[in-house]
N, CA, C and O atoms as a GROMACS GRO file, in nm:
protein
  412
    1UNK      N    1  -1.914   4.621   7.046
    1UNK     CA    2  -1.973   4.752   7.055
    1UNK      C    3  -2.000   4.787   7.200
    1UNK      O    4  -2.011   4.701   7.287
    2UNK      N    5  -2.009   4.913   7.221
    2UNK     CA    6  -2.035   4.966   7.353
    2UNK      C    7  -2.184   4.948   7.388
    2UNK      O    8  -2.270   4.974   7.305
    3UNK      N    9  -2.213   4.903   7.509
    3UNK     CA   10  -2.350   4.878   7.552
    3UNK      C   11  -2.434   5.006   7.552
    3UNK      O   12  -2.553   5.002   7.521
    4UNK      N   13  -2.374   5.117   7.586
    4UNK     CA   14  -2.445   5.245   7.588
    4UNK      C   15  -2.486   5.282   7.446
    4UNK      O   16  -2.596   5.332   7.424
    5UNK      N   17  -2.398   5.258   7.349
    5UNK     CA   18  -2.427   5.288   7.209
    5UNK      C   19  -2.546   5.205   7.161
    5UNK      O   20  -2.635   5.256   7.093
    6UNK      N   21  -2.548   5.078   7.196
    6UNK     CA   22  -2.657   4.989   7.155
    6UNK      C   23  -2.787   5.034   7.218
    6UNK      O   24  -2.891   5.036   7.151
    7UNK      N   25  -2.784   5.069   7.345
    7UNK     CA   26  -2.905   5.114   7.414
    7UNK      C   27  -2.960   5.242   7.350
    7UNK      O   28  -3.081   5.254   7.333
    8UNK      N   29  -2.874   5.335   7.315
    8UNK     CA   30  -2.917   5.459   7.250
    8UNK      C   31  -2.976   5.430   7.112
    8UNK      O   32  -3.074   5.492   7.072
    9UNK      N   33  -2.916   5.338   7.040
    9UNK     CA   34  -2.966   5.304   6.907
    9UNK      C   35  -3.105   5.240   6.916
    9UNK      O   36  -3.193   5.273   6.837
   10UNK      N   37  -3.124   5.151   7.010
   10UNK     CA   38  -3.254   5.086   7.029
   10UNK      C   39  -3.358   5.190   7.069
   10UNK      O   40  -3.471   5.187   7.019
   11UNK      N   41  -3.322   5.280   7.158
   11UNK     CA   42  -3.413   5.386   7.201
   11UNK      C   43  -3.451   5.474   7.083
   11UNK      O   44  -3.568   5.510   7.068
   12UNK      N   45  -3.355   5.510   7.000
   12UNK     CA   46  -3.382   5.594   6.884
   12UNK      C   47  -3.475   5.523   6.785
   12UNK      O   48  -3.565   5.586   6.729
   13UNK      N   49  -3.454   5.396   6.763
   13UNK     CA   50  -3.538   5.319   6.672
   13UNK      C   51  -3.681   5.310   6.726
   13UNK      O   52  -3.777   5.330   6.652
   14UNK      N   53  -3.694   5.281   6.856
   14UNK     CA   54  -3.827   5.273   6.917
   14UNK      C   55  -3.899   5.408   6.908
   14UNK      O   56  -4.018   5.412   6.876
   15UNK      N   57  -3.830   5.516   6.937
   15UNK     CA   58  -3.889   5.649   6.931
   15UNK      C   59  -3.936   5.681   6.789
   15UNK      O   60  -4.046   5.733   6.770
   16UNK      N   61  -3.853   5.651   6.691
   16UNK     CA   62  -3.890   5.677   6.551
   16UNK      C   63  -4.012   5.595   6.512
   16UNK      O   64  -4.100   5.645   6.441
   17UNK      N   65  -4.018   5.472   6.555
   17UNK     CA   66  -4.134   5.386   6.523
   17UNK      C   67  -4.261   5.440   6.588
   17UNK      O   68  -4.366   5.442   6.525
   18UNK      N   69  -4.252   5.483   6.714
   18UNK     CA   70  -4.369   5.536   6.784
   18UNK      C   71  -4.418   5.665   6.719
   18UNK      O   72  -4.539   5.684   6.702
   19UNK      N   73  -4.327   5.752   6.682
   19UNK     CA   74  -4.366   5.877   6.617
   19UNK      C   75  -4.425   5.851   6.479
   19UNK      O   76  -4.521   5.917   6.438
   20UNK      N   77  -4.369   5.755   6.407
   20UNK     CA   78  -4.423   5.719   6.276
   20UNK      C   79  -4.565   5.667   6.289
   20UNK      O   80  -4.652   5.702   6.210
   21UNK      N   81  -4.589   5.583   6.389
   21UNK     CA   82  -4.724   5.531   6.412
   21UNK      C   83  -4.820   5.644   6.447
   21UNK      O   84  -4.933   5.646   6.400
   22UNK      N   85  -4.776   5.738   6.529
   22UNK     CA   86  -4.860   5.850   6.568
   22UNK      C   87  -4.897   5.936   6.447
   22UNK      O   88  -5.011   5.978   6.433
   23UNK      N   89  -4.800   5.961   6.360
   23UNK     CA   90  -4.826   6.040   6.240
   23UNK      C   91  -4.922   5.965   6.148
   23UNK      O   92  -5.014   6.026   6.091
   24UNK      N   93  -4.903   5.835   6.133
   24UNK     CA   94  -4.991   5.756   6.048
   24UNK      C   95  -5.135   5.758   6.100
   24UNK      O   96  -5.228   5.777   6.022
   25UNK      N   97  -5.153   5.738   6.229
   25UNK     CA   98  -5.288   5.735   6.287
   25UNK      C   99  -5.354   5.872   6.275
   25UNK      O  100  -5.473   5.882   6.244
   26UNK      N  101  -5.278   5.977   6.300
   26UNK     CA  102  -5.332   6.112   6.290
   26UNK      C  103  -5.373   6.142   6.146
   26UNK      O  104  -5.481   6.197   6.123
   27UNK      N  105  -5.288   6.108   6.051
   27UNK     CA  106  -5.319   6.135   5.911
   27UNK      C  107  -5.441   6.055   5.865
   27UNK      O  108  -5.526   6.108   5.794
   28UNK      N  109  -5.449   5.930   5.904
   28UNK     CA  110  -5.564   5.849   5.862
   28UNK      C  111  -5.693   5.901   5.926
   28UNK      O  112  -5.798   5.899   5.861
   29UNK      N  113  -5.687   5.948   6.050
   29UNK     CA  114  -5.806   6.005   6.114
   29UNK      C  115  -5.848   6.133   6.042
   29UNK      O  116  -5.967   6.157   6.022
   30UNK      N  117  -5.752   6.214   6.005
   30UNK     CA  118  -5.781   6.339   5.934
   30UNK      C  119  -5.848   6.312   5.800
   30UNK      O  120  -5.951   6.370   5.768
   31UNK      N  121  -5.788   6.223   5.722
   31UNK     CA  122  -5.844   6.194   5.590
   31UNK      C  123  -5.978   6.120   5.599
   31UNK      O  124  -6.063   6.135   5.512
   32UNK      N  125  -5.995   6.041   5.704
   32UNK     CA  126  -6.122   5.975   5.726
   32UNK      C  127  -6.230   6.079   5.753
   32UNK      O  128  -6.341   6.069   5.700
   33UNK      N  129  -6.200   6.177   5.835
   33UNK     CA  130  -6.297   6.283   5.866
   33UNK      C  131  -6.330   6.365   5.742
   33UNK      O  132  -6.445   6.403   5.722
   34UNK      N  133  -6.232   6.391   5.660
   34UNK     CA  134  -6.257   6.467   5.537
   34UNK      C  135  -6.342   6.388   5.440
   34UNK      O  136  -6.430   6.443   5.373
   35UNK      N  137  -6.316   6.257   5.432
   35UNK     CA  138  -6.390   6.172   5.339
   35UNK      C  139  -6.538   6.162   5.382
   35UNK      O  140  -6.628   6.154   5.298
   36UNK      N  141  -6.562   6.164   5.511
   36UNK     CA  142  -6.699   6.154   5.563
   36UNK      C  143  -6.780   6.276   5.523
   36UNK      O  144  -6.900   6.267   5.500
   37UNK      N  145  -6.713   6.390   5.515
   37UNK     CA  146  -6.781   6.509   5.467
   37UNK      C  147  -6.851   6.591   5.574
   37UNK      O  148  -6.945   6.665   5.543
   38UNK      N  149  -6.809   6.580   5.697
   38UNK     CA  150  -6.858   6.671   5.797
   38UNK      C  151  -6.957   6.615   5.897
   38UNK      O  152  -7.022   6.693   5.967
   39UNK      N  153  -6.972   6.484   5.906
   39UNK     CA  154  -7.059   6.428   6.008
   39UNK      C  155  -6.998   6.460   6.144
   39UNK      O  156  -6.886   6.419   6.173
   40UNK      N  157  -7.072   6.533   6.227
   40UNK     CA  158  -7.019   6.583   6.353
   40UNK      C  159  -6.968   6.476   6.446
   40UNK      O  160  -6.864   6.494   6.511
   41UNK      N  161  -7.039   6.363   6.455
   41UNK     CA  162  -6.998   6.256   6.546
   41UNK      C  163  -6.865   6.195   6.502
   41UNK      O  164  -6.779   6.167   6.585
   42UNK      N  165  -6.849   6.175   6.371
   42UNK     CA  166  -6.723   6.118   6.322
   42UNK      C  167  -6.607   6.216   6.336
   42UNK      O  168  -6.494   6.176   6.366
   43UNK      N  169  -6.634   6.343   6.315
   43UNK     CA  170  -6.528   6.444   6.332
   43UNK      C  171  -6.485   6.450   6.477
   43UNK      O  172  -6.365   6.460   6.506
   44UNK      N  173  -6.581   6.444   6.570
   44UNK     CA  174  -6.547   6.445   6.712
   44UNK      C  175  -6.467   6.321   6.749
   44UNK      O  176  -6.369   6.331   6.823
   45UNK      N  177  -6.507   6.203   6.697
   45UNK     CA  178  -6.433   6.080   6.725
   45UNK      C  179  -6.288   6.092   6.675
   45UNK      O  180  -6.195   6.053   6.745
   46UNK      N  181  -6.271   6.145   6.555
   46UNK     CA  182  -6.136   6.163   6.501
   46UNK      C  183  -6.054   6.261   6.585
   46UNK      O  184  -5.935   6.240   6.608
   47UNK      N  185  -6.118   6.367   6.632
   47UNK     CA  186  -6.048   6.465   6.717
   47UNK      C  187  -6.005   6.401   6.848
   47UNK      O  188  -5.894   6.428   6.896
   48UNK      N  189  -6.090   6.319   6.907
   48UNK     CA  190  -6.056   6.251   7.033
   48UNK      C  191  -5.940   6.154   7.009
   48UNK      O  192  -5.847   6.147   7.089
   49UNK      N  193  -5.947   6.078   6.900
   49UNK     CA  194  -5.840   5.983   6.868
   49UNK      C  195  -5.708   6.055   6.842
   49UNK      O  196  -5.602   6.010   6.886
   50UNK      N  197  -5.714   6.168   6.771
   50UNK     CA  198  -5.592   6.247   6.746
   50UNK      C  199  -5.531   6.296   6.876
   50UNK      O  200  -5.410   6.289   6.895
   51UNK      N  201  -5.615   6.344   6.966
   51UNK     CA  202  -5.566   6.394   7.095
   51UNK      C  203  -5.506   6.280   7.177
   51UNK      O  204  -5.405   6.299   7.246
   52UNK      N  205  -5.566   6.161   7.170
   52UNK     CA  206  -5.513   6.045   7.243
   52UNK      C  207  -5.376   6.006   7.189
   52UNK      O  208  -5.286   5.974   7.266
   53UNK      N  209  -5.361   6.009   7.057
   53UNK     CA  210  -5.231   5.977   6.996
   53UNK      C  211  -5.128   6.083   7.032
   53UNK      O  212  -5.012   6.051   7.058
   54UNK      N  213  -5.170   6.208   7.034
   54UNK     CA  214  -5.079   6.316   7.074
   54UNK      C  215  -5.033   6.298   7.218
   54UNK      O  216  -4.916   6.319   7.249
   55UNK      N  217  -5.124   6.259   7.305
   55UNK     CA  218  -5.090   6.231   7.444
   55UNK      C  219  -4.990   6.116   7.452
   55UNK      O  220  -4.893   6.123   7.528
   56UNK      N  221  -5.014   6.011   7.374
   56UNK     CA  222  -4.924   5.895   7.375
   56UNK      C  223  -4.784   5.934   7.327
   56UNK      O  224  -4.684   5.891   7.383
   57UNK      N  225  -4.779   6.017   7.222
   57UNK     CA  226  -4.650   6.061   7.170
   57UNK      C  227  -4.576   6.151   7.269
   57UNK      O  228  -4.454   6.148   7.277
   58UNK      N  229  -4.652   6.230   7.344
   58UNK     CA  230  -4.592   6.324   7.439
   58UNK      C  231  -4.556   6.258   7.572
   58UNK      O  232  -4.446   6.279   7.624
   59UNK      N  233  -4.649   6.179   7.626
   59UNK     CA  234  -4.633   6.126   7.762
   59UNK      C  235  -4.594   5.979   7.768
   59UNK      O  236  -4.553   5.930   7.872
   60UNK      N  237  -4.608   5.908   7.655
   60UNK     CA  238  -4.572   5.766   7.653
   60UNK      C  239  -4.683   5.672   7.698
   60UNK      O  240  -4.662   5.551   7.704
   61UNK      N  241  -4.800   5.727   7.728
   61UNK     CA  242  -4.916   5.647   7.766
   61UNK      C  243  -5.040   5.712   7.706
   61UNK      O  244  -5.045   5.833   7.684
   62UNK      N  245  -5.142   5.628   7.679
   62UNK     CA  246  -5.270   5.683   7.634
   62UNK      C  247  -5.342   5.741   7.754
   62UNK      O  248  -5.327   5.692   7.865
   63UNK      N  249  -5.422   5.846   7.733
   63UNK     CA  250  -5.493   5.908   7.845
   63UNK      C  251  -5.594   5.812   7.906
   63UNK      O  252  -5.664   5.741   7.834
   64UNK      N  253  -5.603   5.810   8.039
   64UNK     CA  254  -5.692   5.715   8.106
   64UNK      C  255  -5.841   5.747   8.089
   64UNK      O  256  -5.924   5.657   8.091
   65UNK      N  257  -5.874   5.876   8.073
   65UNK     CA  258  -6.015   5.916   8.065
   65UNK      C  259  -6.034   6.026   7.961
   65UNK      O  260  -5.938   6.093   7.921
   66UNK      N  261  -6.157   6.042   7.920
   66UNK     CA  262  -6.190   6.152   7.830
   66UNK      C  263  -6.171   6.287   7.901
   66UNK      O  264  -6.130   6.385   7.839
   67UNK      N  265  -6.201   6.291   8.030
   67UNK     CA  266  -6.182   6.415   8.106
   67UNK      C  267  -6.036   6.460   8.102
   67UNK      O  268  -6.009   6.580   8.095
   68UNK      N  269  -5.943   6.366   8.108
   68UNK     CA  270  -5.800   6.400   8.101
   68UNK      C  271  -5.770   6.467   7.968
   68UNK      O  272  -5.696   6.566   7.963
   69UNK      N  273  -5.826   6.414   7.860
   69UNK     CA  274  -5.806   6.476   7.728
   69UNK      C  275  -5.865   6.617   7.723
   69UNK      O  276  -5.805   6.708   7.668
   70UNK      N  277  -5.982   6.633   7.781
   70UNK     CA  278  -6.046   6.764   7.782
   70UNK      C  279  -5.965   6.866   7.860
   70UNK      O  280  -5.951   6.981   7.818
   71UNK      N  281  -5.911   6.825   7.973
   71UNK     CA  282  -5.836   6.916   8.059
   71UNK      C  283  -5.698   6.949   8.004
   71UNK      O  284  -5.651   7.062   8.019
   72UNK      N  285  -5.632   6.852   7.940
   72UNK     CA  286  -5.492   6.870   7.902
   72UNK      C  287  -5.464   6.882   7.753
   72UNK      O  288  -5.356   6.926   7.715
   73UNK      N  289  -5.559   6.844   7.668
   73UNK     CA  290  -5.533   6.843   7.524
   73UNK      C  291  -5.638   6.917   7.442
   73UNK      O  292  -5.643   6.902   7.320
   74UNK      N  293  -5.720   6.996   7.506
   74UNK     CA  294  -5.810   7.085   7.436
   74UNK      C  295  -5.930   7.021   7.368
   74UNK      O  296  -5.992   7.083   7.282
   75UNK      N  297  -5.963   6.900   7.405
   75UNK     CA  298  -6.082   6.836   7.348
   75UNK      C  299  -6.205   6.895   7.416
   75UNK      O  300  -6.209   6.914   7.537
   76UNK      N  301  -6.305   6.924   7.335
   76UNK     CA  302  -6.429   6.980   7.387
   76UNK      C  303  -6.546   6.898   7.333
   76UNK      O  304  -6.558   6.879   7.212
   77UNK      N  305  -6.632   6.851   7.422
   77UNK     CA  306  -6.745   6.768   7.382
   77UNK      C  307  -6.874   6.840   7.423
   77UNK      O  308  -6.892   6.876   7.540
   78UNK      N  309  -6.961   6.861   7.327
   78UNK     CA  310  -7.092   6.919   7.354
   78UNK      C  311  -7.185   6.805   7.396
   78UNK      O  312  -7.239   6.734   7.312
   79UNK      N  313  -7.202   6.789   7.528
   79UNK     CA  314  -7.278   6.674   7.578
   79UNK      C  315  -7.427   6.683   7.545
   79UNK      O  316  -7.498   6.584   7.558
   80UNK      N  317  -7.474   6.800   7.503
   80UNK     CA  318  -7.614   6.811   7.462
   80UNK      C  319  -7.634   6.755   7.321
   80UNK      O  320  -7.748   6.729   7.280
   81UNK      N  321  -7.524   6.737   7.246
   81UNK     CA  322  -7.534   6.685   7.108
   81UNK      C  323  -7.475   6.546   7.090
   81UNK      O  324  -7.518   6.472   7.001
   82UNK      N  325  -7.376   6.509   7.173
   82UNK     CA  326  -7.304   6.383   7.153
   82UNK      C  327  -7.286   6.305   7.282
   82UNK      O  328  -7.265   6.362   7.389
   83UNK      N  329  -7.294   6.173   7.270
   83UNK     CA  330  -7.260   6.083   7.379
   83UNK      C  331  -7.130   6.014   7.339
   83UNK      O  332  -7.119   5.963   7.228
   84UNK      N  333  -7.032   6.014   7.429
   84UNK     CA  334  -6.901   5.957   7.398
   84UNK      C  335  -6.874   5.841   7.493
   84UNK      O  336  -6.883   5.854   7.615
   85UNK      N  337  -6.839   5.727   7.433
   85UNK     CA  338  -6.795   5.611   7.509
   85UNK      C  339  -6.645   5.599   7.487
   85UNK      O  340  -6.602   5.561   7.378
   86UNK      N  341  -6.566   5.631   7.589
   86UNK     CA  342  -6.419   5.628   7.583
   86UNK      C  343  -6.372   5.516   7.674
   86UNK      O  344  -6.385   5.524   7.796
   87UNK      N  345  -6.316   5.411   7.614
   87UNK     CA  346  -6.274   5.294   7.691
   87UNK      C  347  -6.125   5.272   7.674
   87UNK      O  348  -6.078   5.230   7.567
   88UNK      N  349  -6.050   5.300   7.781
   88UNK     CA  350  -5.905   5.279   7.779
   88UNK      C  351  -5.874   5.150   7.854
   88UNK      O  352  -5.880   5.146   7.977
   89UNK      N  353  -5.842   5.046   7.780
   89UNK     CA  354  -5.816   4.914   7.837
   89UNK      C  355  -5.682   4.910   7.910
   89UNK      O  356  -5.672   4.858   8.021
   90UNK      N  357  -5.578   4.966   7.847
   90UNK     CA  358  -5.443   4.968   7.905
   90UNK      C  359  -5.372   5.093   7.855
   90UNK      O  360  -5.409   5.149   7.752
   91UNK      N  361  -5.271   5.134   7.928
   91UNK     CA  362  -5.203   5.259   7.894
   91UNK      C  363  -5.122   5.252   7.764
   91UNK      O  364  -5.081   5.355   7.711
   92UNK      N  365  -5.099   5.131   7.714
   92UNK     CA  366  -5.020   5.117   7.592
   92UNK      C  367  -5.103   5.068   7.473
   92UNK      O  368  -5.047   5.035   7.368
   93UNK      N  369  -5.236   5.064   7.488
   93UNK     CA  370  -5.325   5.021   7.381
   93UNK      C  371  -5.420   5.136   7.348
   93UNK      O  372  -5.478   5.197   7.437
   94UNK      N  373  -5.435   5.165   7.219
   94UNK     CA  374  -5.522   5.274   7.174
   94UNK      C  375  -5.663   5.256   7.231
   94UNK      O  376  -5.722   5.149   7.216
   95UNK      N  377  -5.717   5.359   7.294
   95UNK     CA  378  -5.852   5.350   7.352
   95UNK      C  379  -5.958   5.331   7.242
   95UNK      O  380  -5.939   5.372   7.128
   96UNK      N  381  -6.067   5.270   7.280
   96UNK     CA  382  -6.182   5.257   7.192
   96UNK      C  383  -6.268   5.383   7.212
   96UNK      O  384  -6.301   5.419   7.324
   97UNK      N  385  -6.303   5.448   7.101
   97UNK     CA  386  -6.384   5.570   7.108
   97UNK      C  387  -6.508   5.552   7.020
   97UNK      O  388  -6.497   5.528   6.900
   98UNK      N  389  -6.625   5.565   7.082
   98UNK     CA  390  -6.751   5.559   7.008
   98UNK      C  391  -6.828   5.688   7.039
   98UNK      O  392  -6.854   5.721   7.154
   99UNK      N  393  -6.864   5.760   6.933
   99UNK     CA  394  -6.939   5.884   6.949
   99UNK      C  395  -7.072   5.868   6.876
   99UNK      O  396  -7.076   5.827   6.760
  100UNK      N  397  -7.179   5.902   6.944
  100UNK     CA  398  -7.310   5.896   6.881
  100UNK      C  399  -7.387   6.024   6.911
  100UNK      O  400  -7.368   6.087   7.014
  101UNK      N  401  -7.473   6.059   6.818
  101UNK     CA  402  -7.555   6.178   6.836
  101UNK      C  403  -7.665   6.155   6.938
  101UNK      O  404  -7.718   6.045   6.949
  102UNK      N  405  -7.699   6.258   7.011
  102UNK     CA  406  -7.805   6.252   7.112
  102UNK      C  407  -7.926   6.323   7.054
  102UNK      O  408  -7.916   6.435   7.004
  103UNK      N  409  -8.039   6.257   7.063
  103UNK     CA  410  -8.164   6.320   7.022
  103UNK      C  411  -8.188   6.333   6.879
  103UNK      O  412  -8.291   6.385   6.838
   0.00000   0.00000   0.00000
């Protein structure tokens, strides 16, 4: 077989796997938020995770900071109501997101 053909096939398989993972994570976050029934902190956490997965699917890396998500992916955090701990260990590992209510 031609080396170019093999490289394209591997790239296509990797891309399909990454997109499938992104769809799975997004769907599970959505249904998790619906199951919770409207707890604001959990909905915000799911929104942040969805935006991070969207960034990974678009750019190939997870966003380094929460500010990057806010500036480029439309995430909005009401800092008077929520404290967000966004920890991105590496660009290829899903960030840890913890949201808690303030006051």
